[in-house]
C-alpha angles and dihedrals in degrees: 000000000000123000116239114173139181116217116219113272096014095168098059105113095206090060096054125072120178118211108170137000131209128183136198123219091253094058103265112144127201119191126186106228143166114225118185090343092308121115114229144148118256114211122202139149134229112212127161091344094307122118110213121191114224106175148273129286120205096217146357093265090063091042091056089062090061105031135040098241092202090066095056115111123190112244 
């Protein structure tokens, strides 16, 4: 089972820095971020104009269990 985690507090803007964003054709978005000085991958989905937060992955190995990496396109 993959490890998705939510840092506490995960909604504090000053604790989150986005560095790069990739999207899949079906609306899944992966952003490279640093949360509380820890690098991670933020996973969310765009659907009908709504941006829904899913969770954070600690590394690409865990991300590959959730997302087809070949479909990701840099935005």
